[in-house]
C-alpha positions in Angstrom: 1.1 3.9 1.3 1.3 3.8 -2.2 4.0 6.1 -3.0 4.9 9.6 -3.5 4.9 11.9 -6.7 6.7 14.8 -7.4 6.0 17.0 -10.3 7.0 20.3 -11.9 4.8 23.3 -12.6 4.1 21.7 -16.1 2.8 18.6 -14.4 5.7 16.5 -15.5 6.8 13.9 -13.3 10.1 14.5 -11.8 10.1 11.8 -8.9 7.9 8.9 -8.0 8.0 6.3 -5.4 4.7 5.2 -6.4 4.3 1.4 -7.3 2.6 0.9 -10.4 1.1 -2.4 -9.4 -2.3 -0.8 -8.4 -2.0 2.2 -10.6 -0.6 2.0 -14.2 -0.8 5.4 -15.3 1.3 7.4 -12.6 2.5 9.8 -15.2 -1.3 11.1 -15.7 -1.7 11.7 -11.8 0.1 15.2 -11.9 -2.2 16.7 -14.9 -5.3 15.9 -13.4 -4.6 16.8 -10.0 -3.2 20.1 -11.5 -6.9 20.7 -12.7 -8.3 19.7 -9.5 -6.1 22.0 -7.5 -6.9 25.0 -10.0 -10.6 24.5 -9.5 -10.1 24.7 -5.9 -8.0 27.8 -5.9 -10.9 29.3 -7.8 -13.2 28.9 -5.1 -11.2 29.8 -2.0 -11.5 33.6 -1.2 -8.9 36.3 -2.2 -7.2 36.7 1.1 -6.6 32.9 1.6 -4.2 30.3 0.0 -4.5 26.6 -0.9 -2.0 24.9 1.1 -3.1 21.2 0.9 -5.9 19.3 -0.5 -7.1 15.8 0.3 -9.0 13.8 -2.1 -10.3 10.6 -1.2 -12.0 7.5 -3.5 -12.4 4.2 -3.0 -9.2 2.9 -4.2 -6.6 5.8 -3.4 -6.6 8.9 -1.1 -4.7 11.8 -2.3 -2.7 14.4 -0.3 -1.8 17.2 -2.6 0.6 20.0 -1.6 0.6 22.5 -4.3 3.5 25.0 -4.5 4.5 27.5 -7.5 7.3 25.4 -8.8 6.6 21.8 -7.6 3.4 19.6 -6.6 3.8 17.1 -4.0 1.2 14.3 -4.4 1.0 11.3 -1.7 -0.9 8.3 -2.7 -2.2 6.4 0.1 -4.5 2.9 0.0 -7.5 4.0 2.2 -8.3 0.4 2.8 -5.0 -0.3 4.4 -5.3 2.6 6.9 -6.5 2.1 10.5 -9.5 3.9 11.5 
């Protein structure tokens, strides 16, 4: 695991355990993730709710848990996972 980032509803990082050795712009994650979460919410039907979102790239896997006041973002190194 790379770390965990907690951001408020404005996208400001409140707490972070993410190591910056792999990713130097941890403060930018909440803003970018918030845009993706908002687009995902637009796609979901009216009677459903977005409880979490999983985004995987070659370098990092994001597990996003959005809430009204806070967003929890877990960053995982996919190459270190055992499949």
